[in-house]
N, C-alpha and C positions, 0 to 999 in steps of 0.2 A: 505494497500500500505506500502509493509517496505520501510525502510530507506534506501537509498545508499549514498553511501561515494564514495569518490576519491579511497583509499586505505581503506580494511578494515582492522582496529587495534586488534592488539593481545594483550593481558591480559595480563599482566607476570603472571607467573604459581601460585604465591601463592594467587594473587586475583583472577584467575579462578575459581583455588579451590575453594576458599572465597562464591566467587555470585553463582556457582554450590550449596553449602553448603545451602545456605539463599538464593536459589532463590525460593522457594515454601512456605515459613513460613510465616507468620503476621508478619506488621511490615519491611519486607525487604531492601525496599529500602534506609530507612535513614540509616542502620545497612553497607550497598554495599556501600555508597556515604560517609559515614565515613571513610569506610577500605580502599577506594579509592584514598579519598584524603589523608591517612596516607601514600600511595606506592606515589604518583604525588605530593604532597602539593598543589594541586588544584585539580579541574576537567576539564582535556582538552576536550573540546569539542567532539575531535573524540572517546572520551572513553565514556562519556554520549550518543552520539549515538549509541554505542556498545553495552551499557550497558540496551537501550530502545529495541534492535533487542532481544538479549541475556532473557530480561525482559518478552519482549513481550508488553510491555510497551509504550501509547506516550509520544516522547521527550519533551513534554511540561510539561505531570509531573513531568518528570526529573526535569527540569529546575523551576515548579512551588515549587517544595523544597527546590531546590538551591537555588533563589531568596531570599525563606519566613525567612530560617532561614541564619542569618547574620554569622554562623560559617563555611558556606560553601565559597569557593574562588572560582572563575570564570577565575583568571587570575593569571599567575605564579609569586606568590611572588619571592621579592630577596632572593642572596644569603642568605643574613643577614636579621630575619624577626624581625622587631624592635615592641613590642607591648608595646604601654604606658595603664597603668593602670587607668580609670577614676570613681572607684569606688569611694563613698565616704571621705573614709579616704586620698587616693591620692588624689580627686579635690581639700580637703579643704586645704592641703599643697602644694597647690601649679601648681599640671600636665597638668595643663591647659596650663601654660607657658610654660613648659618643652615641649609638644608637638608641641606648636607655634615654636621653639627654633630648633626642630629637622628638622620639616618643612622647616624652612629657612636655615640650615645651610647642607641639604639633596637636596633641592631646588627643594622636592616633597609635596603632600598634602598626608592626610590617605588614604591607599587603592591603591595607587599609587606605584611605582618601580620606581628607579632609570635608567639613560637614561644606564650605565653599568651594571644594572641588580644585583648591588651587595646590593644595601638596598631597604626595605618595607618597610611602615608604618601601622602601624592597632591600633587604638583605641581598646580598650579590656575593660570588664564590671571589672573584679577583678580578682588578680595573689592571692589573700589569705596571702600577707605581707604586712598587715596594718601595722603591727609596725613599717616596714621599710620605712612608705610613706613618700616622694611619690618613687613611685617603677618603671621603666621599664623594659622589658626582651628583651635580644636578644639571638636569639634561643635555647632560654630557661635558659639562665644564667638570675641571678636577679641581680638587682642594684637598690640598696635601700637609700633613701636619696639622691636622684638624685639633681642636682642644677644646673641649666644652662648653669654657669661655668666650670662642668663637663663632659657635652656632648662630646663637641670634641675629650677628651682624651680615653672616652667609643668607641666614634665608630673608631678611630681611632685605638685601640684594635683587632677590630672584618674587619676591612678593609686591615690592614696590618698583620692579626697572621692568616685572615680567620680560626676564631675557626668555630668549626663545630656544630650542634644542641646537647642538652642535655646535656652539664655542668654542670647547677641549681643548683652552687654555689653561694648564698648569700654573697654578696661583701655589706659594709658600707663606707662610707667617712670615 
């Protein structure tokens, strides 16, 4: 029985072309889900349903992949995605305390979003900046040698200025 939705979602043109290109290739589901998350920032349920229809796979198979790999997000992240590195160097340099302070300052836990949609927090394995440990990133902008005391200033910068994704400049104390 085909999946029915109240409204059938139309995929954005670039994503629709990508799905058509990968539809019949081995390993297509993971590639398509990665591209879908690039498009939306997460995998919306209605889009997952539409992909199941297009790919002619059970929705349960799609959700099996989405819930198995921690990379995939089922909920829309905040406008400012805070990633706290929990790799060995960052962990040993105190990023667990930084994570707890972020949760306190923002009033949310890991993998949740503030009520205003401004911030979400993720704990990630390693961002590859071990020499700057402890490290957090916000929308791809790297902050090194982070202390709990610096967090209010860092968060204010992103709340007030609305910095977008992909900044990537490393910043030290």
